[in-house]
DOBAGU-180896 format. One record per atom (N, C-alpha, C, O, CB): residue in one letter; x, y, z; residue number from 1. Coordinates in steps of 0.2 Angstrom, whole numbers, padded with zeros to 4 digits. Each point is the difference from the previous one (the first is absolute). Glycine has a CB too. Example, Ala and Ser with C-alpha at 12.3 -4.5 7.8 and 13.67 -1.06 7.14 Angstrom:
{residuo->A	X->0066	Y->-0028	Z->0039	num->1}
{residuo->A	X->-0004	Y->0006	Z->0000	num->1}
{residuo->A	X->0004	Y->0006	Z->0000	num->1}
{residuo->A	X->0005	Y->-0001	Z->0003	num->1}
{residuo->A	X->-0014	Y->-0005	Z->0003	num->1}
{residuo->S	X->0007	Y->0011	Z->-0010	num->2}
{residuo->S	X->0004	Y->0006	Z->0001	num->2}
{residuo->S	X->-0004	Y->0005	Z->0003	num->2}
{residuo->S	X->0003	Y->0006	Z->0001	num->2}
{residuo->S	X->0003	Y->-0009	Z->-0011	num->2}
REM end
This chain:
{residuo->M	X->0281	Y->-0632	Z->-0434	num->1}
{residuo->M	X->0006	Y->0000	Z->0002	num->1}
{residuo->M	X->0006	Y->-0005	Z->-0004	num->1}
{residuo->M	X->-0002	Y->-0006	Z->-0001	num->1}
{residuo->M	X->-0005	Y->0009	Z->0012	num->1}
{residuo->S	X->0013	Y->0000	Z->-0013	num->2}
{residuo->S	X->0003	Y->-0005	Z->-0005	num->2}
{residuo->S	X->0006	Y->-0005	Z->0005	num->2}
{residuo->S	X->0001	Y->0002	Z->0006	num->2}
{residuo->S	X->-0001	Y->0009	Z->-0019	num->2}
{residuo->P	X->0002	Y->-0016	Z->0012	num->3}
{residuo->P	X->0004	Y->-0002	Z->0004	num->3}
{residuo->P	X->0008	Y->0003	Z->0002	num->3}
{residuo->P	X->0003	Y->-0002	Z->0004	num->3}
{residuo->P	X->-0010	Y->-0006	Z->-0008	num->3}
{residuo->S	X->0009	Y->0012	Z->-0001	num->4}
{residuo->S	X->0004	Y->0005	Z->0002	num->4}
{residuo->S	X->0001	Y->0005	Z->0004	num->4}
{residuo->S	X->0005	Y->0002	Z->0002	num->4}
{residuo->S	X->-0004	Y->-0006	Z->-0009	num->4}
{residuo->K	X->-0006	Y->0006	Z->0007	num->5}
{residuo->K	X->-0003	Y->0006	Z->0005	num->5}
{residuo->K	X->-0001	Y->-0004	Z->0006	num->5}
{residuo->K	X->-0003	Y->-0006	Z->0001	num->5}
{residuo->K	X->-0004	Y->0014	Z->-0010	num->5}
{residuo->P	X->0010	Y->-0003	Z->0015	num->6}
{residuo->P	X->-0001	Y->-0002	Z->0007	num->6}
{residuo->P	X->-0007	Y->0002	Z->0004	num->6}
{residuo->P	X->0000	Y->0006	Z->-0001	num->6}
{residuo->P	X->0012	Y->-0006	Z->0001	num->6}
{residuo->P	X->-0017	Y->-0003	Z->0004	num->7}
{residuo->P	X->-0006	Y->0002	Z->0002	num->7}
{residuo->P	X->0001	Y->0007	Z->0003	num->7}
{residuo->P	X->0006	Y->0002	Z->0002	num->7}
{residuo->P	X->-0009	Y->-0014	Z->0001	num->7}
{residuo->E	X->-0002	Y->0017	Z->-0004	num->8}
{residuo->E	X->-0001	Y->0006	Z->0003	num->8}
{residuo->E	X->-0001	Y->-0001	Z->0008	num->8}
{residuo->E	X->-0004	Y->-0005	Z->0002	num->8}
{residuo->E	X->-0001	Y->0010	Z->-0014	num->8}
{residuo->S	X->0007	Y->-0002	Z->0014	num->9}
{residuo->S	X->-0002	Y->0001	Z->0009	num->9}
{residuo->S	X->-0006	Y->0003	Z->0000	num->9}
{residuo->S	X->-0002	Y->0005	Z->-0003	num->9}
{residuo->S	X->0015	Y->-0003	Z->0008	num->9}
{residuo->S	X->-0016	Y->-0005	Z->0000	num->10}
{residuo->S	X->-0006	Y->0003	Z->0002	num->10}
{residuo->S	X->-0002	Y->0005	Z->0005	num->10}
{residuo->S	X->-0006	Y->0003	Z->0001	num->10}
{residuo->S	X->0005	Y->-0013	Z->-0006	num->10}
{residuo->S	X->0008	Y->0010	Z->0009	num->11}
{residuo->S	X->-0002	Y->0006	Z->0005	num->11}
{residuo->S	X->0008	Y->0002	Z->0003	num->11}
{residuo->S	X->0005	Y->-0004	Z->0000	num->11}
{residuo->S	X->-0018	Y->-0001	Z->0004	num->11}
{residuo->P	X->0014	Y->0010	Z->-0003	num->12}
{residuo->P	X->0006	Y->0004	Z->0003	num->12}
{residuo->P	X->0004	Y->-0004	Z->0004	num->12}
{residuo->P	X->0006	Y->-0001	Z->0000	num->12}
{residuo->P	X->-0011	Y->0011	Z->0001	num->12}
{residuo->S	X->0002	Y->-0014	Z->0003	num->13}
{residuo->S	X->0003	Y->-0006	Z->0004	num->13}
{residuo->S	X->0005	Y->-0006	Z->-0004	num->13}
{residuo->S	X->0006	Y->-0001	Z->0003	num->13}
{residuo->S	X->-0017	Y->0003	Z->0003	num->13}
{residuo->C	X->0008	Y->-0003	Z->-0011	num->14}
{residuo->C	X->0004	Y->-0003	Z->-0005	num->14}
{residuo->C	X->0007	Y->0001	Z->-0001	num->14}
{residuo->C	X->0005	Y->-0004	Z->-0001	num->14}
{residuo->C	X->-0015	Y->0005	Z->-0003	num->14}
{residuo->F	X->0011	Y->0007	Z->0003	num->15}
{residuo->F	X->0007	Y->0002	Z->-0001	num->15}
{residuo->F	X->0003	Y->0001	Z->0005	num->15}
{residuo->F	X->0005	Y->0003	Z->-0002	num->15}
{residuo->F	X->-0008	Y->0002	Z->-0005	num->15}
{residuo->A	X->0003	Y->-0008	Z->0015	num->16}
{residuo->A	X->0003	Y->0001	Z->0004	num->16}
{residuo->A	X->0008	Y->-0003	Z->0001	num->16}
{residuo->A	X->0004	Y->0002	Z->0005	num->16}
{residuo->A	X->-0016	Y->0001	Z->-0003	num->16}
{residuo->H	X->0013	Y->-0007	Z->-0007	num->17}
{residuo->H	X->0005	Y->-0001	Z->-0001	num->17}
{residuo->H	X->0005	Y->0001	Z->-0004	num->17}
{residuo->H	X->0005	Y->-0002	Z->-0001	num->17}
{residuo->H	X->-0010	Y->-0003	Z->0006	num->17}
{residuo->E	X->0001	Y->0012	Z->-0009	num->18}
{residuo->E	X->0005	Y->0005	Z->-0003	num->18}
{residuo->E	X->0000	Y->0008	Z->0003	num->18}
{residuo->E	X->0000	Y->0005	Z->-0003	num->18}
{residuo->E	X->-0002	Y->-0013	Z->-0008	num->18}
{residuo->A	X->0001	Y->0008	Z->0018	num->19}
{residuo->A	X->0000	Y->0005	Z->0003	num->19}
{residuo->A	X->0007	Y->0001	Z->0004	num->19}
{residuo->A	X->0003	Y->-0004	Z->0004	num->19}
{residuo->A	X->-0018	Y->0003	Z->-0005	num->19}
{residuo->D	X->0016	Y->0006	Z->0000	num->20}
{residuo->D	X->0008	Y->0004	Z->0005	num->20}
{residuo->D	X->-0002	Y->-0004	Z->0008	num->20}
{residuo->D	X->-0005	Y->0000	Z->0004	num->20}
{residuo->D	X->0006	Y->0015	Z->-0010	num->20}
{residuo->D	X->0006	Y->-0017	Z->0008	num->21}
{residuo->D	X->-0001	Y->-0002	Z->0008	num->21}
{residuo->D	X->-0002	Y->0006	Z->0003	num->21}
{residuo->D	X->-0005	Y->-0002	Z->0003	num->21}
{residuo->D	X->0014	Y->-0006	Z->-0003	num->21}
{residuo->T	X->-0007	Y->0014	Z->0000	num->22}
{residuo->T	X->-0004	Y->0005	Z->0004	num->22}
{residuo->T	X->-0006	Y->0000	Z->0000	num->22}
{residuo->T	X->-0003	Y->0000	Z->0005	num->22}
{residuo->T	X->0011	Y->0005	Z->-0008	num->22}
{residuo->Y	X->-0012	Y->-0004	Z->-0003	num->23}
{residuo->Y	X->-0006	Y->-0001	Z->-0001	num->23}
{residuo->Y	X->-0004	Y->-0005	Z->0005	num->23}
{residuo->Y	X->-0005	Y->0001	Z->0003	num->23}
{residuo->Y	X->0009	Y->0003	Z->-0015	num->23}
{residuo->M	X->0000	Y->-0009	Z->0012	num->24}
{residuo->M	X->-0002	Y->-0007	Z->0004	num->24}
{residuo->M	X->0001	Y->0001	Z->0008	num->24}
{residuo->M	X->-0001	Y->-0004	Z->0004	num->24}
{residuo->M	X->0004	Y->-0004	Z->-0014	num->24}
{residuo->G	X->0000	Y->0014	Z->0013	num->25}
{residuo->G	X->0000	Y->0000	Z->0004	num->25}
{residuo->G	X->0006	Y->-0003	Z->0005	num->25}
{residuo->G	X->0000	Y->0000	Z->0006	num->25}
{residuo->G	X->-0010	Y->0001	Z->-0010	num->25}
{residuo->Y	X->0016	Y->-0002	Z->-0001	num->26}
{residuo->Y	X->0008	Y->-0002	Z->0003	num->26}
{residuo->Y	X->0004	Y->0006	Z->-0001	num->26}
{residuo->Y	X->-0002	Y->0005	Z->-0004	num->26}
{residuo->Y	X->0002	Y->-0018	Z->0001	num->26}
{residuo->A	X->0003	Y->0013	Z->0006	num->27}
{residuo->A	X->0005	Y->0007	Z->0001	num->27}
{residuo->A	X->0004	Y->0001	Z->-0007	num->27}
{residuo->A	X->0002	Y->-0005	Z->-0004	num->27}
{residuo->A	X->0001	Y->0002	Z->0020	num->27}
{residuo->S	X->-0002	Y->0009	Z->-0016	num->28}
{residuo->S	X->0004	Y->0002	Z->-0008	num->28}
{residuo->S	X->0008	Y->-0002	Z->0002	num->28}
{residuo->S	X->0002	Y->-0002	Z->0006	num->28}
{residuo->S	X->-0010	Y->0013	Z->-0010	num->28}
{residuo->R	X->0012	Y->-0010	Z->0000	num->29}
{residuo->R	X->0007	Y->0001	Z->0001	num->29}
{residuo->R	X->0003	Y->0005	Z->0005	num->29}
{residuo->R	X->0003	Y->-0002	Z->0005	num->29}
{residuo->R	X->-0003	Y->-0002	Z->-0016	num->29}
{residuo->A	X->-0002	Y->0011	Z->0009	num->30}
{residuo->A	X->0000	Y->0004	Z->0005	num->30}
{residuo->A	X->-0002	Y->-0001	Z->0006	num->30}
{residuo->A	X->0004	Y->0001	Z->0005	num->30}
{residuo->A	X->-0004	Y->0004	Z->-0012	num->30}
{residuo->E	X->-0006	Y->-0007	Z->0009	num->31}
{residuo->E	X->-0002	Y->-0001	Z->0006	num->31}
{residuo->E	X->0004	Y->-0004	Z->0003	num->31}
{residuo->E	X->0001	Y->0001	Z->0006	num->31}
{residuo->E	X->-0012	Y->0001	Z->-0009	num->31}
{residuo->I	X->0014	Y->-0008	Z->0000	num->32}
{residuo->I	X->0003	Y->-0005	Z->0005	num->32}
{residuo->I	X->0008	Y->0003	Z->0002	num->32}
{residuo->I	X->0003	Y->-0001	Z->0006	num->32}
{residuo->I	X->-0011	Y->-0010	Z->-0013	num->32}
{residuo->L	X->0011	Y->0014	Z->0002	num->33}
{residuo->L	X->0004	Y->0003	Z->0001	num->33}
{residuo->L	X->0001	Y->0005	Z->0005	num->33}
{residuo->L	X->0004	Y->-0001	Z->0004	num->33}
{residuo->L	X->-0004	Y->-0003	Z->-0014	num->33}
{residuo->S	X->-0005	Y->0009	Z->0010	num->34}
{residuo->S	X->-0001	Y->0003	Z->0004	num->34}
{residuo->S	X->-0001	Y->-0003	Z->0008	num->34}
{residuo->S	X->0004	Y->0003	Z->0004	num->34}
{residuo->S	X->-0008	Y->0002	Z->-0016	num->34}
{residuo->F	X->0000	Y->-0009	Z->0014	num->35}
{residuo->F	X->-0001	Y->-0005	Z->0005	num->35}
{residuo->F	X->0007	Y->-0002	Z->0001	num->35}
{residuo->F	X->0002	Y->0002	Z->0005	num->35}
{residuo->F	X->-0014	Y->-0005	Z->-0008	num->35}
{residuo->L	X->0015	Y->-0002	Z->-0001	num->36}
{residuo->L	X->0008	Y->-0002	Z->0002	num->36}
{residuo->L	X->0003	Y->0005	Z->0003	num->36}
{residuo->L	X->0004	Y->-0001	Z->0005	num->36}
{residuo->L	X->-0003	Y->-0006	Z->-0014	num->36}
{residuo->E	X->0000	Y->0014	Z->0006	num->37}
{residuo->E	X->0004	Y->0005	Z->0005	num->37}
{residuo->E	X->-0003	Y->0001	Z->0006	num->37}
{residuo->E	X->0004	Y->-0001	Z->0005	num->37}
{residuo->E	X->-0001	Y->0007	Z->-0013	num->37}
{residuo->E	X->-0010	Y->-0005	Z->0008	num->38}
{residuo->E	X->-0002	Y->0002	Z->0008	num->38}
{residuo->E	X->0002	Y->-0007	Z->0004	num->38}
{residuo->E	X->0001	Y->0001	Z->0006	num->38}
{residuo->E	X->-0013	Y->0009	Z->-0010	num->38}
{residuo->I	X->0012	Y->-0015	Z->0002	num->39}
{residuo->I	X->0000	Y->-0005	Z->0006	num->39}
{residuo->I	X->0008	Y->-0001	Z->0000	num->39}
{residuo->I	X->0002	Y->-0003	Z->0005	num->39}
{residuo->I	X->-0014	Y->-0004	Z->-0007	num->39}
{residuo->R	X->0016	Y->0009	Z->-0003	num->40}
{residuo->R	X->0008	Y->-0001	Z->0002	num->40}
{residuo->R	X->0001	Y->0005	Z->0004	num->40}
{residuo->R	X->0005	Y->-0002	Z->0004	num->40}
{residuo->R	X->-0001	Y->-0002	Z->-0015	num->40}
{residuo->T	X->-0006	Y->0011	Z->0013	num->41}
{residuo->T	X->0001	Y->0006	Z->0003	num->41}
{residuo->T	X->-0003	Y->0001	Z->0007	num->41}
{residuo->T	X->0002	Y->0005	Z->0004	num->41}
{residuo->T	X->-0001	Y->-0002	Z->-0014	num->41}
{residuo->I	X->-0007	Y->-0010	Z->0011	num->42}
{residuo->I	X->-0001	Y->0000	Z->0006	num->42}
{residuo->I	X->0004	Y->-0004	Z->0004	num->42}
{residuo->I	X->0001	Y->-0006	Z->-0002	num->42}
{residuo->I	X->-0012	Y->0008	Z->-0001	num->42}
{residuo->A	X->0015	Y->-0001	Z->0009	num->43}
{residuo->A	X->0005	Y->-0003	Z->0004	num->43}
{residuo->A	X->-0002	Y->0003	Z->0006	num->43}
{residuo->A	X->-0001	Y->0006	Z->0001	num->43}
{residuo->A	X->0010	Y->-0008	Z->-0008	num->43}
{residuo->P	X->-0009	Y->-0002	Z->0012	num->44}
{residuo->P	X->0000	Y->-0006	Z->0000	num->44}
{residuo->P	X->-0007	Y->-0002	Z->-0002	num->44}
{residuo->P	X->-0005	Y->0003	Z->0001	num->44}
{residuo->P	X->0015	Y->-0003	Z->0008	num->44}
{residuo->A	X->-0010	Y->-0008	Z->-0011	num->45}
{residuo->A	X->-0007	Y->-0002	Z->-0002	num->45}
{residuo->A	X->-0005	Y->0001	Z->0005	num->45}
{residuo->A	X->0002	Y->0000	Z->0006	num->45}
{residuo->A	X->0003	Y->-0008	Z->-0012	num->45}
{residuo->T	X->-0011	Y->0009	Z->0005	num->46}
{residuo->T	X->-0005	Y->0003	Z->0005	num->46}
{residuo->T	X->-0006	Y->-0005	Z->-0003	num->46}
{residuo->T	X->0001	Y->-0003	Z->-0005	num->46}
{residuo->T	X->0004	Y->0017	Z->0008	num->46}
{residuo->A	X->-0010	Y->-0013	Z->0001	num->47}
{residuo->A	X->-0007	Y->-0003	Z->0000	num->47}
{residuo->A	X->-0003	Y->0004	Z->-0009	num->47}
{residuo->A	X->-0001	Y->-0003	Z->-0005	num->47}
{residuo->A	X->-0001	Y->0003	Z->0023	num->47}
{residuo->Q	X->0004	Y->0006	Z->-0016	num->48}
{residuo->Q	X->-0002	Y->0003	Z->-0005	num->48}
{residuo->Q	X->0002	Y->-0002	Z->-0007	num->48}
{residuo->Q	X->-0003	Y->0000	Z->-0005	num->48}
{residuo->Q	X->0002	Y->0008	Z->0012	num->48}
{residuo->S	X->0009	Y->-0010	Z->-0007	num->49}
{residuo->S	X->0003	Y->-0002	Z->-0009	num->49}
{residuo->S	X->-0004	Y->-0007	Z->0000	num->49}
{residuo->S	X->-0001	Y->-0002	Z->-0005	num->49}
{residuo->S	X->0016	Y->0009	Z->0004	num->49}
{residuo->V	X->-0017	Y->-0011	Z->0006	num->50}
{residuo->V	X->-0001	Y->-0007	Z->-0001	num->50}
{residuo->V	X->-0008	Y->0001	Z->-0003	num->50}
{residuo->V	X->-0003	Y->-0003	Z->-0005	num->50}
{residuo->V	X->0013	Y->-0003	Z->0017	num->50}
{residuo->L	X->-0014	Y->0011	Z->-0007	num->51}
{residuo->L	X->-0006	Y->0001	Z->-0003	num->51}
{residuo->L	X->0000	Y->0004	Z->-0009	num->51}
{residuo->L	X->-0004	Y->-0002	Z->-0004	num->51}
{residuo->L	X->0001	Y->0004	Z->0018	num->51}
{residuo->R	X->0007	Y->0000	Z->-0015	num->52}
{residuo->R	X->0001	Y->0003	Z->-0006	num->52}
{residuo->R	X->0000	Y->-0006	Z->-0006	num->52}
{residuo->R	X->-0005	Y->-0001	Z->-0004	num->52}
{residuo->R	X->0012	Y->0010	Z->0011	num->52}
{residuo->I	X->0000	Y->-0013	Z->-0005	num->53}
{residuo->I	X->0001	Y->-0005	Z->-0004	num->53}
{residuo->I	X->-0008	Y->-0004	Z->-0002	num->53}
{residuo->I	X->-0002	Y->0000	Z->-0005	num->53}
{residuo->I	X->0015	Y->-0001	Z->0010	num->53}
{residuo->R	X->-0015	Y->-0002	Z->0000	num->54}
{residuo->R	X->-0008	Y->-0003	Z->0001	num->54}
{residuo->R	X->-0004	Y->0003	Z->-0003	num->54}
{residuo->R	X->-0004	Y->-0003	Z->-0003	num->54}
{residuo->R	X->0006	Y->0000	Z->0013	num->54}
{residuo->E	X->-0004	Y->0011	Z->-0011	num->55}
{residuo->E	X->-0005	Y->0004	Z->-0005	num->55}
{residuo->E	X->0003	Y->-0001	Z->-0005	num->55}
{residuo->E	X->-0004	Y->-0002	Z->-0005	num->55}
{residuo->E	X->0000	Y->0011	Z->0012	num->55}
{residuo->M	X->0010	Y->-0009	Z->-0010	num->56}
{residuo->M	X->0002	Y->-0001	Z->-0007	num->56}
{residuo->M	X->0000	Y->-0006	Z->-0003	num->56}
{residuo->M	X->-0001	Y->0000	Z->-0006	num->56}
{residuo->M	X->0007	Y->0007	Z->0008	num->56}
{residuo->L	X->-0006	Y->-0015	Z->0001	num->57}
{residuo->L	X->0000	Y->-0005	Z->-0002	num->57}
{residuo->L	X->-0005	Y->-0001	Z->-0004	num->57}
{residuo->L	X->0002	Y->-0003	Z->-0005	num->57}
{residuo->L	X->0004	Y->0000	Z->0014	num->57}
{residuo->P	X->-0012	Y->0003	Z->-0009	num->58}
{residuo->P	X->-0004	Y->-0002	Z->-0004	num->58}
{residuo->P	X->-0001	Y->0005	Z->-0007	num->58}
{residuo->P	X->-0005	Y->-0001	Z->-0004	num->58}
{residuo->P	X->0001	Y->-0006	Z->0014	num->58}
{residuo->R	X->0008	Y->0013	Z->-0010	num->59}
{residuo->R	X->0001	Y->0003	Z->-0006	num->59}
{residuo->R	X->0007	Y->-0001	Z->-0005	num->59}
{residuo->R	X->0002	Y->0004	Z->-0004	num->59}
{residuo->R	X->-0009	Y->0004	Z->0012	num->59}
{residuo->I	X->0010	Y->-0014	Z->-0005	num->60}
{residuo->I	X->0005	Y->-0002	Z->-0004	num->60}
{residuo->I	X->-0001	Y->-0004	Z->-0002	num->60}
{residuo->I	X->-0001	Y->-0005	Z->0003	num->60}
{residuo->I	X->0008	Y->0009	Z->0000	num->60}
{residuo->R	X->-0005	Y->-0004	Z->-0012	num->61}
{residuo->R	X->-0003	Y->-0005	Z->-0004	num->61}
{residuo->R	X->0007	Y->-0006	Z->-0002	num->61}
{residuo->R	X->0000	Y->-0004	Z->-0004	num->61}
{residuo->R	X->-0011	Y->0013	Z->0000	num->61}
{residuo->D	X->0016	Y->-0006	Z->0007	num->62}
{residuo->D	X->0006	Y->-0004	Z->-0004	num->62}
{residuo->D	X->0002	Y->-0006	Z->0006	num->62}
{residuo->D	X->0003	Y->0002	Z->0005	num->62}
{residuo->D	X->0002	Y->0011	Z->-0013	num->62}
{residuo->D	X->-0006	Y->-0019	Z->0007	num->63}
{residuo->D	X->-0001	Y->-0004	Z->0006	num->63}
{residuo->D	X->0008	Y->-0002	Z->0004	num->63}
{residuo->D	X->0000	Y->-0002	Z->0006	num->63}
{residuo->D	X->-0012	Y->-0003	Z->-0013	num->63}
{residuo->A	X->0018	Y->0007	Z->0004	num->64}
{residuo->A	X->0005	Y->0000	Z->0003	num->64}
{residuo->A	X->0001	Y->0005	Z->0005	num->64}
{residuo->A	X->0002	Y->0000	Z->0006	num->64}
{residuo->A	X->0003	Y->-0006	Z->-0015	num->64}
{residuo->L	X->-0008	Y->0013	Z->0005	num->65}
{residuo->L	X->0001	Y->0006	Z->0006	num->65}
{residuo->L	X->-0003	Y->-0002	Z->0005	num->65}
{residuo->L	X->0002	Y->0000	Z->0006	num->65}
{residuo->L	X->-0002	Y->0009	Z->-0013	num->65}
{residuo->H	X->-0008	Y->-0011	Z->0006	num->66}
{residuo->H	X->-0003	Y->-0001	Z->0005	num->66}
{residuo->H	X->0001	Y->-0007	Z->0006	num->66}
{residuo->H	X->-0002	Y->0000	Z->0006	num->66}
{residuo->H	X->-0003	Y->0008	Z->-0015	num->66}
{residuo->R	X->0008	Y->-0011	Z->0005	num->67}
{residuo->R	X->0004	Y->-0006	Z->0006	num->67}
{residuo->R	X->0004	Y->0004	Z->0005	num->67}
{residuo->R	X->0000	Y->-0001	Z->0006	num->67}
{residuo->R	X->0002	Y->-0009	Z->-0016	num->67}
{residuo->E	X->0002	Y->0015	Z->0006	num->68}
{residuo->E	X->0007	Y->0002	Z->0005	num->68}
{residuo->E	X->-0003	Y->0004	Z->0004	num->68}
{residuo->E	X->0001	Y->0000	Z->0006	num->68}
{residuo->E	X->0009	Y->0000	Z->-0013	num->68}
{residuo->L	X->-0016	Y->0006	Z->0005	num->69}
{residuo->L	X->-0002	Y->0004	Z->0006	num->69}
{residuo->L	X->-0004	Y->-0003	Z->0006	num->69}
{residuo->L	X->0000	Y->0002	Z->0005	num->69}
{residuo->L	X->0000	Y->0006	Z->-0013	num->69}
{residuo->A	X->-0003	Y->-0014	Z->0006	num->70}
{residuo->A	X->-0004	Y->-0004	Z->0004	num->70}
{residuo->A	X->0004	Y->-0003	Z->0004	num->70}
{residuo->A	X->-0002	Y->0001	Z->0006	num->70}
{residuo->A	X->-0004	Y->-0003	Z->-0013	num->70}
{residuo->E	X->0011	Y->0000	Z->0005	num->71}
{residuo->E	X->0006	Y->-0003	Z->0005	num->71}
{residuo->E	X->0004	Y->0004	Z->0005	num->71}
{residuo->E	X->0003	Y->-0002	Z->0005	num->71}
{residuo->E	X->-0001	Y->-0005	Z->-0014	num->71}
{residuo->L	X->-0001	Y->0014	Z->0006	num->72}
{residuo->L	X->0003	Y->0005	Z->0003	num->72}
{residuo->L	X->-0004	Y->0003	Z->0007	num->72}
{residuo->L	X->0003	Y->0003	Z->0004	num->72}
{residuo->L	X->0002	Y->-0001	Z->-0016	num->72}
{residuo->A	X->-0011	Y->-0003	Z->0010	num->73}
{residuo->A	X->-0005	Y->0003	Z->0004	num->73}
{residuo->A	X->-0001	Y->-0005	Z->0007	num->73}
{residuo->A	X->0000	Y->0001	Z->0006	num->73}
{residuo->A	X->-0007	Y->0006	Z->-0017	num->73}
{residuo->K	X->0007	Y->-0014	Z->0008	num->74}
{residuo->K	X->0000	Y->-0005	Z->0005	num->74}
{residuo->K	X->0006	Y->0000	Z->0006	num->74}
{residuo->K	X->0000	Y->-0001	Z->0006	num->74}
{residuo->K	X->-0006	Y->-0004	Z->-0015	num->74}
{residuo->T	X->0013	Y->0007	Z->0003	num->75}
{residuo->T	X->0004	Y->-0001	Z->0006	num->75}
{residuo->T	X->-0001	Y->0007	Z->0004	num->75}
{residuo->T	X->-0001	Y->0000	Z->0006	num->75}
{residuo->T	X->0011	Y->-0009	Z->-0013	num->75}
{residuo->L	X->-0009	Y->0015	Z->0004	num->76}
{residuo->L	X->-0001	Y->0006	Z->0004	num->76}
{residuo->L	X->-0006	Y->-0002	Z->0006	num->76}
{residuo->L	X->0001	Y->0002	Z->0006	num->76}
{residuo->L	X->0003	Y->0006	Z->-0016	num->76}
{residuo->E	X->-0009	Y->-0010	Z->0009	num->77}
{residuo->E	X->-0005	Y->-0001	Z->0005	num->77}
{residuo->E	X->0003	Y->-0006	Z->0005	num->77}
{residuo->E	X->-0004	Y->-0001	Z->0005	num->77}
{residuo->E	X->-0005	Y->0005	Z->-0014	num->77}
{residuo->S	X->0014	Y->-0007	Z->0009	num->78}
{residuo->S	X->0004	Y->-0006	Z->0003	num->78}
{residuo->S	X->0004	Y->0004	Z->0005	num->78}
{residuo->S	X->0000	Y->-0001	Z->0006	num->78}
{residuo->S	X->0001	Y->-0008	Z->-0016	num->78}
{residuo->G	X->0004	Y->0014	Z->0006	num->79}
{residuo->G	X->0004	Y->0003	Z->0005	num->79}
{residuo->G	X->0007	Y->-0003	Z->-0003	num->79}
{residuo->G	X->0005	Y->0002	Z->0002	num->79}
{residuo->G	X->-0014	Y->-0001	Z->0009	num->79}
{residuo->E	X->0009	Y->-0006	Z->-0015	num->80}
{residuo->E	X->0007	Y->-0004	Z->-0004	num->80}
{residuo->E	X->0004	Y->0006	Z->-0001	num->80}
{residuo->E	X->0006	Y->0000	Z->0003	num->80}
{residuo->E	X->-0011	Y->-0010	Z->-0009	num->80}
{residuo->I	X->0003	Y->0015	Z->0003	num->81}
{residuo->I	X->0006	Y->0004	Z->-0005	num->81}
{residuo->I	X->-0004	Y->0007	Z->0003	num->81}
{residuo->I	X->-0005	Y->0001	Z->0003	num->81}
{residuo->I	X->0009	Y->-0009	Z->-0016	num->81}
{residuo->A	X->0002	Y->0014	Z->0012	num->82}
{residuo->A	X->-0003	Y->0006	Z->0000	num->82}
{residuo->A	X->0005	Y->0005	Z->-0007	num->82}
{residuo->A	X->0006	Y->0001	Z->-0001	num->82}
{residuo->A	X->-0010	Y->-0003	Z->0016	num->82}
{residuo->P	X->-0002	Y->0004	Z->-0018	num->83}
{residuo->P	X->0002	Y->0003	Z->-0008	num->83}
{residuo->P	X->0006	Y->0005	Z->0002	num->83}
{residuo->P	X->0000	Y->0003	Z->0005	num->83}
{residuo->P	X->-0014	Y->-0003	Z->-0011	num->83}
{residuo->E	X->0018	Y->0001	Z->0001	num->84}
{residuo->E	X->0006	Y->0004	Z->-0001	num->84}
{residuo->E	X->-0001	Y->0005	Z->-0001	num->84}
{residuo->E	X->0004	Y->0005	Z->0000	num->84}
{residuo->E	X->0002	Y->-0011	Z->-0002	num->84}
REM end
């Protein structure tokens, strides 16, 4: 192996950092958009909408969106606001 050539990976798991987010179990952009539209149309907030948010959270890779959805679920659970 020459110093200019990177070492070859010995297993597929070594390539995990190169895999597509959806392959790794995260929601695709289309899934997130569909989910957000579904949540927006569920009014008033129900236990179902909070459950849907909680189910989707582990599949959200974007930290800011994850944080906002977690805060929304918490707020809806507490009954502090009702969705428009």
